[in-house]
Gaussian input, Z-matrix of N, CA and C with variables (Angstrom, degrees):
# hf/3-21g

backbone

0 1
 N
 C     1     B1
 C     2     B2     1     A1
 N     3     B3     2     A2     1     D1
 C     4     B4     3     A3     2     D2
 C     5     B5     4     A4     3     D3
 N     6     B6     5     A5     4     D4
 C     7     B7     6     A6     5     D5
 C     8     B8     7     A7     6     D6
 N     9     B9     8     A8     7     D7
 C    10    B10     9     A9     8     D8
 C    11    B11    10    A10     9     D9
 N    12    B12    11    A11    10    D10
 C    13    B13    12    A12    11    D11
 C    14    B14    13    A13    12    D12
 N    15    B15    14    A14    13    D13
 C    16    B16    15    A15    14    D14
 C    17    B17    16    A16    15    D15
 N    18    B18    17    A17    16    D16
 C    19    B19    18    A18    17    D17
 C    20    B20    19    A19    18    D18
 N    21    B21    20    A20    19    D19
 C    22    B22    21    A21    20    D20
 C    23    B23    22    A22    21    D21
 N    24    B24    23    A23    22    D22
 C    25    B25    24    A24    23    D23
 C    26    B26    25    A25    24    D24
 N    27    B27    26    A26    25    D25
 C    28    B28    27    A27    26    D26
 C    29    B29    28    A28    27    D27
 N    30    B30    29    A29    28    D28
 C    31    B31    30    A30    29    D29
 C    32    B32    31    A31    30    D30
 N    33    B33    32    A32    31    D31
 C    34    B34    33    A33    32    D32
 C    35    B35    34    A34    33    D33
 N    36    B36    35    A35    34    D34
 C    37    B37    36    A36    35    D35
 C    38    B38    37    A37    36    D36
 N    39    B39    38    A38    37    D37
 C    40    B40    39    A39    38    D38
 C    41    B41    40    A40    39    D39
 N    42    B42    41    A41    40    D40
 C    43    B43    42    A42    41    D41
 C    44    B44    43    A43    42    D42
 N    45    B45    44    A44    43    D43
 C    46    B46    45    A45    44    D44
 C    47    B47    46    A46    45    D45
 N    48    B48    47    A47    46    D46
 C    49    B49    48    A48    47    D47
 C    50    B50    49    A49    48    D48
 N    51    B51    50    A50    49    D49
 C    52    B52    51    A51    50    D50
 C    53    B53    52    A52    51    D51
 N    54    B54    53    A53    52    D52
 C    55    B55    54    A54    53    D53
 C    56    B56    55    A55    54    D54
 N    57    B57    56    A56    55    D55
 C    58    B58    57    A57    56    D56
 C    59    B59    58    A58    57    D57
 N    60    B60    59    A59    58    D58
 C    61    B61    60    A60    59    D59
 C    62    B62    61    A61    60    D60
 N    63    B63    62    A62    61    D61
 C    64    B64    63    A63    62    D62
 C    65    B65    64    A64    63    D63
 N    66    B66    65    A65    64    D64
 C    67    B67    66    A66    65    D65
 C    68    B68    67    A67    66    D66
 N    69    B69    68    A68    67    D67
 C    70    B70    69    A69    68    D68
 C    71    B71    70    A70    69    D69
 N    72    B72    71    A71    70    D70
 C    73    B73    72    A72    71    D71
 C    74    B74    73    A73    72    D72
 N    75    B75    74    A74    73    D73
 C    76    B76    75    A75    74    D74
 C    77    B77    76    A76    75    D75
 N    78    B78    77    A77    76    D76
 C    79    B79    78    A78    77    D77
 C    80    B80    79    A79    78    D78
 N    81    B81    80    A80    79    D79
 C    82    B82    81    A81    80    D80
 C    83    B83    82    A82    81    D81
 N    84    B84    83    A83    82    D82
 C    85    B85    84    A84    83    D83
 C    86    B86    85    A85    84    D84
 N    87    B87    86    A86    85    D85
 C    88    B88    87    A87    86    D86
 C    89    B89    88    A88    87    D87
 N    90    B90    89    A89    88    D88
 C    91    B91    90    A90    89    D89
 C    92    B92    91    A91    90    D90
 N    93    B93    92    A92    91    D91
 C    94    B94    93    A93    92    D92
 C    95    B95    94    A94    93    D93
 N    96    B96    95    A95    94    D94
 C    97    B97    96    A96    95    D95
 C    98    B98    97    A97    96    D96
 N    99    B99    98    A98    97    D97
 C   100   B100    99    A99    98    D98
 C   101   B101   100   A100    99    D99
 N   102   B102   101   A101   100   D100
 C   103   B103   102   A102   101   D101
 C   104   B104   103   A103   102   D102
 N   105   B105   104   A104   103   D103
 C   106   B106   105   A105   104   D104
 C   107   B107   106   A106   105   D105
 N   108   B108   107   A107   106   D106
 C   109   B109   108   A108   107   D107
 C   110   B110   109   A109   108   D108
 N   111   B111   110   A110   109   D109
 C   112   B112   111   A111   110   D110
 C   113   B113   112   A112   111   D111
 N   114   B114   113   A113   112   D112
 C   115   B115   114   A114   113   D113
 C   116   B116   115   A115   114   D114
 N   117   B117   116   A116   115   D115
 C   118   B118   117   A117   116   D116
 C   119   B119   118   A118   117   D117
 N   120   B120   119   A119   118   D118
 C   121   B121   120   A120   119   D119
 C   122   B122   121   A121   120   D120
 N   123   B123   122   A122   121   D121
 C   124   B124   123   A123   122   D122
 C   125   B125   124   A124   123   D123
 N   126   B126   125   A125   124   D124
 C   127   B127   126   A126   125   D125
 C   128   B128   127   A127   126   D126
 N   129   B129   128   A128   127   D127
 C   130   B130   129   A129   128   D128
 C   131   B131   130   A130   129   D129
 N   132   B132   131   A131   130   D130
 C   133   B133   132   A132   131   D131
 C   134   B134   133   A133   132   D132
 N   135   B135   134   A134   133   D133
 C   136   B136   135   A135   134   D134
 C   137   B137   136   A136   135   D135
 N   138   B138   137   A137   136   D136
 C   139   B139   138   A138   137   D137
 C   140   B140   139   A139   138   D138
 N   141   B141   140   A140   139   D139
 C   142   B142   141   A141   140   D140
 C   143   B143   142   A142   141   D141
 N   144   B144   143   A143   142   D142
 C   145   B145   144   A144   143   D143
 C   146   B146   145   A145   144   D144
 N   147   B147   146   A146   145   D145
 C   148   B148   147   A147   146   D146
 C   149   B149   148   A148   147   D147
 N   150   B150   149   A149   148   D148
 C   151   B151   150   A150   149   D149
 C   152   B152   151   A151   150   D150
 N   153   B153   152   A152   151   D151
 C   154   B154   153   A153   152   D152
 C   155   B155   154   A154   153   D153
 N   156   B156   155   A155   154   D154
 C   157   B157   156   A156   155   D155
 C   158   B158   157   A157   156   D156
 N   159   B159   158   A158   157   D157
 C   160   B160   159   A159   158   D158
 C   161   B161   160   A160   159   D159
 N   162   B162   161   A161   160   D160
 C   163   B163   162   A162   161   D161
 C   164   B164   163   A163   162   D162
 N   165   B165   164   A164   163   D163
 C   166   B166   165   A165   164   D164
 C   167   B167   166   A166   165   D165
 N   168   B168   167   A167   166   D166
 C   169   B169   168   A168   167   D167
 C   170   B170   169   A169   168   D168
 N   171   B171   170   A170   169   D169
 C   172   B172   171   A171   170   D170
 C   173   B173   172   A172   171   D171
 N   174   B174   173   A173   172   D172
 C   175   B175   174   A174   173   D173
 C   176   B176   175   A175   174   D174
 N   177   B177   176   A176   175   D175
 C   178   B178   177   A177   176   D176
 C   179   B179   178   A178   177   D177
 N   180   B180   179   A179   178   D178
 C   181   B181   180   A180   179   D179
 C   182   B182   181   A181   180   D180
 N   183   B183   182   A182   181   D181
 C   184   B184   183   A183   182   D182
 C   185   B185   184   A184   183   D183

   B1=1.4385
   B2=1.5350
   B3=1.3299
   B4=1.4436
   B5=1.5184
   B6=1.3142
   B7=1.4704
   B8=1.5102
   B9=1.3364
   B10=1.5120
   B11=1.5288
   B12=1.3246
   B13=1.4699
   B14=1.5177
   B15=1.3125
   B16=1.4634
   B17=1.5031
   B18=1.3255
   B19=1.4545
   B20=1.4945
   B21=1.3431
   B22=1.4361
   B23=1.5210
   B24=1.2801
   B25=1.4458
   B26=1.5071
   B27=1.3156
   B28=1.4261
   B29=1.4985
   B30=1.3355
   B31=1.4196
   B32=1.5539
   B33=1.3186
   B34=1.4288
   B35=1.5233
   B36=1.3291
   B37=1.4430
   B38=1.5617
   B39=1.3143
   B40=1.4572
   B41=1.5294
   B42=1.3142
   B43=1.4697
   B44=1.5335
   B45=1.3609
   B46=1.4816
   B47=1.5092
   B48=1.3569
   B49=1.4666
   B50=1.5425
   B51=1.3009
   B52=1.4690
   B53=1.5250
   B54=1.3465
   B55=1.4472
   B56=1.5265
   B57=1.3144
   B58=1.4648
   B59=1.5251
   B60=1.3569
   B61=1.4746
   B62=1.5271
   B63=1.3041
   B64=1.4782
   B65=1.5147
   B66=1.3470
   B67=1.4504
   B68=1.5273
   B69=1.3616
   B70=1.4428
   B71=1.5279
   B72=1.3499
   B73=1.4303
   B74=1.5082
   B75=1.3256
   B76=1.4581
   B77=1.5352
   B78=1.3570
   B79=1.4875
   B80=1.5202
   B81=1.3140
   B82=1.4722
   B83=1.5037
   B84=1.3197
   B85=1.4719
   B86=1.5404
   B87=1.2949
   B88=1.4672
   B89=1.5283
   B90=1.3576
   B91=1.4280
   B92=1.5651
   B93=1.3180
   B94=1.4837
   B95=1.5086
   B96=1.3459
   B97=1.4552
   B98=1.5209
   B99=1.3378
   B100=1.4490
   B101=1.5412
   B102=1.3154
   B103=1.4719
   B104=1.5414
   B105=1.3100
   B106=1.4624
   B107=1.5399
   B108=1.3091
   B109=1.4619
   B110=1.5335
   B111=1.3248
   B112=1.4521
   B113=1.5576
   B114=1.3067
   B115=1.4576
   B116=1.5486
   B117=1.3450
   B118=1.4677
   B119=1.4942
   B120=1.3274
   B121=1.5011
   B122=1.5260
   B123=1.3034
   B124=1.4841
   B125=1.5147
   B126=1.3277
   B127=1.4093
   B128=1.5235
   B129=1.3180
   B130=1.4764
   B131=1.4949
   B132=1.3131
   B133=1.4546
   B134=1.5367
   B135=1.3263
   B136=1.4604
   B137=1.5228
   B138=1.3288
   B139=1.4598
   B140=1.5299
   B141=1.3158
   B142=1.4571
   B143=1.5454
   B144=1.3367
   B145=1.4690
   B146=1.5134
   B147=1.3359
   B148=1.4710
   B149=1.5175
   B150=1.3221
   B151=1.4300
   B152=1.5278
   B153=1.2984
   B154=1.4641
   B155=1.5202
   B156=1.3161
   B157=1.4848
   B158=1.5377
   B159=1.3077
   B160=1.4353
   B161=1.5058
   B162=1.3594
   B163=1.4449
   B164=1.4959
   B165=1.3600
   B166=1.4920
   B167=1.5049
   B168=1.3192
   B169=1.4775
   B170=1.5046
   B171=1.3029
   B172=1.4611
   B173=1.5194
   B174=1.3362
   B175=1.4892
   B176=1.5225
   B177=1.3568
   B178=1.4540
   B179=1.5259
   B180=1.3203
   B181=1.4460
   B182=1.5165
   B183=1.3118
   B184=1.4535
   B185=1.4658
   A1=108.74
   A2=119.26
   A3=120.98
   A4=112.97
   A5=115.46
   A6=121.90
   A7=106.37
   A8=115.39
   A9=119.72
   A10=108.15
   A11=113.54
   A12=121.56
   A13=108.20
   A14=118.00
   A15=123.20
   A16=106.54
   A17=116.52
   A18=122.08
   A19=109.93
   A20=115.71
   A21=117.14
   A22=112.17
   A23=115.81
   A24=122.57
   A25=108.08
   A26=118.96
   A27=122.02
   A28=110.95
   A29=115.90
   A30=121.49
   A31=110.50
   A32=114.63
   A33=123.03
   A34=108.96
   A35=115.41
   A36=118.24
   A37=108.47
   A38=115.91
   A39=119.35
   A40=111.22
   A41=117.07
   A42=121.85
   A43=111.63
   A44=115.32
   A45=119.71
   A46=111.34
   A47=115.46
   A48=118.15
   A49=110.03
   A50=117.12
   A51=119.33
   A52=111.24
   A53=116.54
   A54=120.21
   A55=110.69
   A56=117.15
   A57=121.57
   A58=111.00
   A59=115.41
   A60=120.36
   A61=110.63
   A62=117.82
   A63=120.47
   A64=111.51
   A65=116.06
   A66=120.63
   A67=113.61
   A68=117.18
   A69=119.81
   A70=110.60
   A71=116.75
   A72=119.70
   A73=112.22
   A74=117.10
   A75=122.86
   A76=111.81
   A77=115.20
   A78=120.39
   A79=109.48
   A80=119.15
   A81=121.68
   A82=109.71
   A83=116.71
   A84=120.46
   A85=111.25
   A86=117.17
   A87=122.33
   A88=113.07
   A89=117.10
   A90=122.93
   A91=113.04
   A92=113.63
   A93=117.53
   A94=112.50
   A95=117.77
   A96=121.30
   A97=113.39
   A98=117.55
   A99=122.09
   A100=110.55
   A101=117.30
   A102=119.01
   A103=110.61
   A104=116.58
   A105=121.29
   A106=111.56
   A107=117.63
   A108=120.51
   A109=112.57
   A110=116.87
   A111=120.78
   A112=114.87
   A113=115.64
   A114=119.84
   A115=109.20
   A116=115.16
   A117=121.14
   A118=107.52
   A119=115.53
   A120=121.34
   A121=108.46
   A122=114.42
   A123=120.98
   A124=108.82
   A125=118.43
   A126=124.06
   A127=110.38
   A128=116.32
   A129=121.11
   A130=108.44
   A131=115.30
   A132=121.60
   A133=108.89
   A134=114.58
   A135=119.90
   A136=107.62
   A137=115.20
   A138=116.93
   A139=110.37
   A140=115.93
   A141=121.46
   A142=112.94
   A143=116.87
   A144=119.03
   A145=113.15
   A146=117.02
   A147=121.00
   A148=111.84
   A149=119.39
   A150=124.54
   A151=111.12
   A152=116.90
   A153=120.39
   A154=109.57
   A155=116.04
   A156=120.19
   A157=106.12
   A158=117.41
   A159=121.71
   A160=115.02
   A161=115.95
   A162=119.93
   A163=116.49
   A164=116.04
   A165=120.77
   A166=108.27
   A167=113.60
   A168=118.15
   A169=108.65
   A170=115.41
   A171=119.61
   A172=113.59
   A173=118.20
   A174=118.77
   A175=110.80
   A176=119.51
   A177=121.48
   A178=111.60
   A179=118.70
   A180=122.73
   A181=109.46
   A182=115.67
   A183=119.64
   A184=111.37
   D1=108.03
   D2=178.54
   D3=-68.74
   D4=133.24
   D5=175.44
   D6=-121.58
   D7=120.36
   D8=-179.42
   D9=-116.33
   D10=123.48
   D11=178.26
   D12=-101.41
   D13=122.96
   D14=177.23
   D15=-109.78
   D16=113.40
   D17=177.26
   D18=-110.78
   D19=134.18
   D20=-179.93
   D21=-151.69
   D22=154.90
   D23=173.14
   D24=-85.52
   D25=125.33
   D26=-177.71
   D27=100.13
   D28=-167.19
   D29=-175.69
   D30=-128.95
   D31=153.09
   D32=172.83
   D33=-111.70
   D34=153.67
   D35=175.40
   D36=-76.47
   D37=162.81
   D38=175.46
   D39=-57.25
   D40=-40.14
   D41=179.89
   D42=-62.17
   D43=-41.54
   D44=177.44
   D45=-64.09
   D46=-42.71
   D47=179.57
   D48=-63.53
   D49=-41.94
   D50=179.71
   D51=-60.56
   D52=-42.18
   D53=-179.75
   D54=-64.70
   D55=-40.51
   D56=177.96
   D57=-63.68
   D58=-45.92
   D59=176.89
   D60=-59.25
   D61=-45.08
   D62=179.03
   D63=-58.88
   D64=-49.66
   D65=-174.85
   D66=-70.99
   D67=-40.20
   D68=-179.67
   D69=-69.84
   D70=-37.29
   D71=176.96
   D72=-64.61
   D73=-45.28
   D74=177.10
   D75=-58.73
   D76=-39.92
   D77=179.76
   D78=-66.23
   D79=-44.34
   D80=179.98
   D81=-63.56
   D82=-38.36
   D83=178.67
   D84=-68.09
   D85=-45.07
   D86=-176.73
   D87=-72.20
   D88=-48.63
   D89=-172.91
   D90=-84.85
   D91=-44.03
   D92=-174.67
   D93=-97.77
   D94=-8.30
   D95=179.70
   D96=70.35
   D97=25.84
   D98=-179.60
   D99=-91.06
   D100=134.16
   D101=178.01
   D102=-62.82
   D103=138.08
   D104=-175.08
   D105=-58.47
   D106=-32.78
   D107=-176.74
   D108=-71.79
   D109=-9.76
   D110=176.85
   D111=-100.16
   D112=-5.89
   D113=-176.82
   D114=-85.33
   D115=123.21
   D116=179.43
   D117=-114.68
   D118=130.90
   D119=177.80
   D120=-126.21
   D121=130.38
   D122=-179.06
   D123=-121.36
   D124=132.86
   D125=175.76
   D126=-101.34
   D127=129.73
   D128=172.69
   D129=-119.51
   D130=106.70
   D131=-178.17
   D132=-101.64
   D133=129.85
   D134=-179.86
   D135=-125.27
   D136=133.94
   D137=177.22
   D138=-58.28
   D139=145.12
   D140=-175.98
   D141=-58.79
   D142=-28.58
   D143=178.10
   D144=-68.40
   D145=-9.81
   D146=-179.35
   D147=-98.25
   D148=6.33
   D149=176.75
   D150=-113.19
   D151=132.83
   D152=174.42
   D153=-109.36
   D154=141.81
   D155=-178.62
   D156=-147.45
   D157=121.39
   D158=178.01
   D159=56.38
   D160=35.66
   D161=178.68
   D162=83.73
   D163=6.19
   D164=180.00
   D165=-129.44
   D166=153.96
   D167=170.14
   D168=-74.41
   D169=142.32
   D170=-175.14
   D171=-61.19
   D172=-29.66
   D173=-178.31
   D174=-74.05
   D175=-7.10
   D176=177.77
   D177=-97.67
   D178=-12.68
   D179=-179.71
   D180=-76.47
   D181=145.70
   D182=177.07
   D183=-109.81

């Protein structure tokens, strides 16, 4: 059972998440031969102020 964790800074719209789920599921089915009903995808969205990069919070980078 494939489990795919998508972590990102910021948020996606419901439509964007659905498109990602559709495409990642199709890829796992086509490339790895996994049945679509077994593919699990989880989104973990974190506000940009909660990510640090190079000594700065991500929401302060331009």
